[in-house]
N, C-alpha and C positions, 0 to 999 in steps of 0.2 A: 777576172774576168767577171763582170757585172752580174751576168745571167745565175751564174752559177752561186753568186753568192746571195744572190736574190732566192733561188733554190733551197740552198741551207739554211736560210733563214726561214723557212717553211711559210714563203709567200704563197698565196692562193694562186691555184691555177697554172704554178711556175712551168712544169715541164709540158703541159697540153698549150700554153702560150707561146712556149720556144717552138713548138711544131708548127702551129699555125702561123708564126711569123717568119718562118724559114730558117730558124736559128739551131734546131735541133743537130746539127753537124757539130755543133759547140758544146754539147752534152758528152758526158763522158758514155759508152757505147751500153750499160745496163738502164742509164736513164733515158738514151736517145730510143732503145729498143721499145719502152714502154710509151713512150713519147707518140712514136709512130705506131703501135697498135693502138694507139687511144684509149687504153683500159687496162686496169690493174687487176690480174687474175689473182683469186683467194682461194687458198684450197680449204674445205671443210670437210668432215665425217658425212656419210650418210645419215647416220645417227644423228637425232639432234642432243645437246647438252646444254639446258639450260641452267645457269641465266647466261651463258656466254654466247649460244646460237640455237635457235630453234623455230619453228614455223607456227607463227599464229593464223587462227582462221581467217581473218581479216586484214592484218596486216603485211603478213607475209613475213620473211625473214627477219627476224630483231633479235636482239640480246646485246650484250658487251662488246664480244667481238666484232659484231655485224656494224655497230655504232662507231667502233674504231676504225674497221676498214673501210667503211665509207666516208670519214672525214681525211684519212689516208689518201683516197682517190680523188677528194675533191681538192686536197691542198695541191695535190700533184695536176690538177686539172683534167684530169682522165676520169671514164667510166669505171664503175667495179663491176667485176663478175665474178661471181661465186662458183666455184669447181667443186662438186658434189660429188666426188667419185672416191672418197678414201674409205675403204671397212675399218680399220683402226688407225689411230694417232701415228704410228711409224710408218703407215701408209702415206701420211700427210708430207712427211719428211720425203717421200718415193716421188710425189708429184712436183713438188720444188727442186728436187735433184735432177728429173727428168725433162725440167722445163716444161709441164703441163698446167703450171701455177708459177708466179713469180713470187707469192707468198704464203704463208700458211698462220691465218690467224685464227686458232681455233682451239683455245682450251689447252695449248701442247707445251707440254714440260721440255725445259731444255735440259735434258739428262746429257751424262759425258757420253752415253752410247749414241745418241743422234747427234751430239757434235762433231762427232767423227765424219759423219757425211754431210751436214749442213752447217753453216753460219747462224747465229741466233743474234737479235737485238738484245739490249738490257731488258730485264723482266718489267712487266707492266702489271702483274697481279702475284701475291704473294699468299699461299695457301696453308693452312696447319693441315699435316696428315691426320688421319683418324682411323679408328678402327671399331666395327661394332662385334660385340662379343655375346655370345649365346650362355646365358647366365646358368643354364641348368647341366649345360656340358663343362662348362666352368666350373662348378661344384664337384661334378663327378671325378674331373680332373685332380681335385685334391691338392694342388699345387702351391695354396696360398694365395695371398692379395697381390701378391708383387706380380706387375703384367708381364715383364721380362721372363719370369720364370714359367708362368701359365704360357705364353706364344713361342718362347725360344726354346721348344722341346720337340724331340722327336715325334712324338704322339698326337703334336700340335696340327690341326689343319685351317690352312688359311686361305681364303678365296681372295683372288688378284682379278682385275679385267685385262684378259690376253692384250698384249700390245702398248700396256699402260706403264704409267712412270711408277705406279703402285708396286707392278711386278718385279722391278728391279729396287725400289725402296725396301719393301717387305723381305727380298732374298739377303740385304744387305743388314737389316736390323734383327732378324729371325732367321739365320742362317740353318739353324738345327730342325725347323720348322719344316712341314711338307705342304707347298704352295699348289694349290688346285686352280687353274686357270680357267676362266667361265669369258664367254662372248660379251657379256654385258652384265652390269653392275645390279641389275633386277634379279638376275639369275642367282648372284650371290646371295641376296637378302630373303630370296626362297628359299636356300638350301640354309641358310641361318633359322628361317622360321620352321623350317621341319626337322631339324638337329640333326642335318647332316654335315652340318660343319661349325667348328667352335668359332671363327671368328672372319670378319671381312675387313680388309685394308682397302683404303681410299684417301679420300682427304674430306675437308671439311664442309664441302660443297655435296657431295654423294650423301656424307652423312647426316647432316642438317635436312636436305632435302627429305630423304626417306624417314628422319625422326619427324617432322612437322608433317607429314602424309600419312604416318602409323603410329599416334600418340598412344594408344593403346597396346602396342608392342613392348612400351619401356618396362614393364613389369617381366617380360622373358627375353629382351635384346638390351644390351647396356651399350651405349655408346662414350667414348672416349677419345677426347682430341690430346693428341700427343704432343710433347714438347720438344720433339727433336727438330733439325732443320726444316725450314718452310719449303713447299713444293712451289718452285719460282715457274711463273708461266710465262712464255716469250715469244717473238716473231720469228719463224723459221726462213732464211734467206739463202740463195744459192752461194757457195763459197766463191764464185769468181764475180758475184755482183757488188762488190766492195763500196761503190759510191751509194747504193742503195740502202745498204747496211748502215752506212755513215748517216745518212738521210732520217732511215727510221729510228736511231739514238738519239738523233737530234731532236726530231718529230717528239718523241716521248719525253724527253729532257723538257721540252719549251712544256710540254702539258704537266709535267709534276711542278715547274716552277710556278706554273699562272693557277694551279690549284686543282685543274680540270679533270687531272687523272684520279686524283684524289676523290672528286666528287664522283666521278663515273663509278668508280670501285665502291663508293659508299652506297649508292643508287643499286646496282647490281650483286654485290658479294655481301655487303655490311648491313644490310636491311631487306625488307621485303617491298620497298616502296616501287620496283617494276611491276610484281605481282598487282598490287592495288591498282598502277595505272592501266594495265594489260586488262584487268577484269572489268574497267569501267569503259574498255573501249568496244564501239558498236561492232 
């Protein structure tokens, strides 16, 4: 089928063009649904998570995931609509599974637990795990310089964001520690500053953002980038939408081959270029 071949080649406007030309019946059911709706619904959380997605005072929604989602919709020839109903990252999967969104492109880790409920694209970002440690409490613990000995201990308290991949990874890496679940990363950092928490577990984005915003706190809070497996960020899609998942993987493969995915990652994750550009925006 020439139309499908063009679609899988990520031709601009393929799905929307098929609908307008009356050929939508030739599309697989999942692609035909998007063509008929004329929009691609993208699930986001209600909270902002820069640099992946956040609200700029004059430019509206911006970020790596926003750029990616808009390009996806443009390639499919439909409009993009952002569905901001999820309170947690696990809720993003619920939005996709319940058909209230077509995709979740929202700083979402493709954990094994989430893969039971939904399918995922190939990863488009890999993040290093990171931990913030209260130096005073670490000294009082007197368990030596070994990080595992410090954190994987019954007396260790490690903060994680509720419903995040950090909750899963910390439980695997430090099974003897007591995990304390917080609604937001900012709650974890406040607990670290007030010495009510030994450590906070997340990824390089959260750790580096806090570090850059609180350089004076380095004397009391240590930032450690961990050498473990990376946290992989991917797009969640309904398990029945097989053609859409195939298209997503092909879309990301094309962006990987032409270097545009690497440039996008460098702009938002590997540098502060996005901050500089947005600070210069009116």
